[in-house]
C-alpha positions as CSV (number, residue, x, y, z in Angstrom):
1,X,131.3,139.6,101.3
2,X,129.6,143.0,101.1
3,X,129.9,145.6,103.8
4,X,127.3,148.4,103.9
5,X,127.2,151.4,106.1
6,X,124.1,151.5,108.4
7,X,122.6,154.5,106.6
8,X,122.6,152.5,103.3
9,X,120.2,150.0,104.8
10,X,117.8,152.5,106.3
11,X,114.8,152.7,104.0
12,X,114.3,156.4,104.4
13,X,117.9,157.4,103.6
14,X,118.7,154.9,100.9
15,X,119.0,156.3,97.4
16,X,120.8,154.4,94.6
17,X,121.8,157.7,92.9
18,X,123.9,158.6,96.0
19,X,127.3,156.7,96.5
20,X,127.9,155.2,99.9
21,X,130.4,152.8,101.6
22,X,130.3,149.4,99.8
23,X,133.3,147.1,99.7
24,X,134.1,145.2,97.5
25,X,132.6,147.5,94.9
26,X,129.9,145.2,93.6
27,X,126.6,146.5,92.1
28,X,123.9,146.7,94.7
29,X,121.4,145.4,92.1
30,X,123.6,142.3,91.6
31,X,123.8,141.7,95.3
32,X,120.0,141.8,95.8
33,X,119.6,145.3,97.1
34,X,117.0,147.6,95.5
35,X,115.5,150.7,97.0
36,X,116.7,149.7,100.5
37,X,115.1,146.2,100.5
38,X,116.8,142.9,100.3
39,X,115.4,141.0,97.4
40,X,115.0,137.2,97.9
41,X,115.6,135.1,94.8
42,X,113.6,132.1,95.9
43,X,110.8,130.2,94.3
44,X,108.2,128.0,96.0
45,X,107.7,124.5,94.7
46,X,104.9,122.1,95.6
47,X,104.4,118.4,95.3
48,X,100.6,118.0,95.5
49,X,97.9,115.5,94.7
50,X,95.0,113.4,95.7
51,X,96.2,109.9,94.8
52,X,94.8,106.4,95.0
53,X,96.9,103.6,96.5
54,X,96.9,99.9,97.2
55,X,99.0,98.8,100.2
56,X,101.5,95.9,99.9
57,X,102.9,96.0,103.4
58,X,104.2,98.5,105.9
59,X,107.8,97.4,105.2
60,X,107.3,97.6,101.4
61,X,106.8,101.2,100.4
62,X,105.6,101.9,96.8
63,X,105.8,105.1,94.7
64,X,102.6,107.0,94.4
65,X,103.1,109.1,91.3
66,X,105.8,110.7,89.2
67,X,104.0,114.0,90.1
68,X,105.5,113.6,93.6
69,X,109.1,113.8,92.4
70,X,111.4,116.8,92.4
71,X,114.9,117.4,91.2
72,X,116.8,120.4,92.4
73,X,117.9,122.5,89.4
74,X,121.6,122.9,88.6
75,X,123.0,126.0,90.3
76,X,120.2,126.0,92.9
77,X,119.6,124.5,96.3
78,X,116.3,123.7,97.9
79,X,114.8,123.1,101.4
80,X,111.8,121.0,102.4
81,X,109.6,123.3,104.5
82,X,106.4,121.4,105.3
83,X,104.2,118.4,104.7
84,X,100.5,118.2,104.9
85,X,98.8,114.9,104.2
86,X,95.5,113.1,104.8
87,X,94.6,109.4,104.9
88,X,91.1,108.1,103.8
89,X,91.6,104.5,105.2
90,X,90.9,102.9,108.5
91,X,94.5,101.9,108.9
92,X,97.8,103.7,109.7
93,X,99.8,104.6,106.6
94,X,103.2,106.2,106.3
95,X,104.6,108.7,103.7
96,X,108.3,108.4,103.1
97,X,110.4,111.1,101.4
98,X,113.4,109.7,99.7
99,X,116.5,111.7,99.0
100,X,118.4,110.2,96.1
101,X,116.7,106.9,96.7
102,X,117.4,106.7,100.4
103,X,114.8,107.5,103.1
104,X,115.1,111.1,104.4
105,X,111.9,111.5,106.4
106,X,109.0,109.3,107.6
107,X,105.6,110.8,108.2
108,X,103.0,108.4,109.8
109,X,99.4,109.3,109.2
110,X,96.7,107.8,111.4
111,X,93.5,106.1,110.3
112,X,91.1,108.6,108.8
113,X,93.4,111.4,109.9
114,X,95.6,114.1,108.6
115,X,98.9,115.6,109.6
116,X,100.7,119.0,109.2
117,X,104.4,119.0,109.9
118,X,106.3,122.3,109.7
119,X,109.9,121.2,109.6
120,X,112.0,122.8,112.3
121,X,115.2,121.1,111.1
122,X,115.7,122.1,107.5
123,X,118.7,120.9,105.5
124,X,119.9,122.1,102.2
125,X,119.3,119.9,99.2
126,X,122.1,120.6,96.7
127,X,121.9,120.7,92.9
128,X,120.6,117.6,91.2
129,X,119.3,116.0,94.4
130,X,116.2,114.0,93.7
131,X,113.2,113.8,96.1
132,X,110.6,111.1,95.7
133,X,107.5,110.3,97.8
134,X,106.6,106.7,98.6
135,X,103.7,105.3,100.7
136,X,103.7,102.3,103.0
137,X,100.4,100.7,104.0
138,X,99.3,97.3,105.3
139,X,98.8,94.7,102.6
140,X,95.3,94.8,101.0
141,X,94.5,98.3,102.2
142,X,93.3,100.7,99.5
143,X,92.3,104.2,99.6
144,X,93.3,107.8,98.8
145,X,96.0,110.0,100.2
146,X,96.1,113.7,100.0
147,X,99.6,115.2,99.8
148,X,100.9,118.7,99.9
149,X,104.6,119.2,100.3
150,X,106.2,122.7,100.3
151,X,109.7,123.2,99.1
152,X,111.6,126.5,98.6
153,X,114.1,126.7,95.8
154,X,117.0,129.2,96.4
């Protein structure tokens, strides 16, 4: 844990050439401080595409594409932030996000409709966690789904 005096965090008084109260004595650069600002070491990741599908039943989801898979890199963690999706068919479909092969979230999308879900409950996805996106649609229904999933990698 790093403890900084208040003046160290004030933008107008912070100067890296001047010593100030830091304990334990770690480098401020290594802890993410530079010129009074906290640097975030995060990267956005996106699973996106306009993909064709053929429904085989609402209880039998199928994978859409390998493009809609993501594995959290070793030494990182990630969080699923939002999902936007659109359905070109005249039937209800559902996108299912799998976490290591098990359903994590269900997103129903109405007929000829779209959805935008900003996730209020965000959980950490630890290193080597695999996310996959599947689609469930009534048997015989075919169309296109537009998918945009936002993930932050920390």
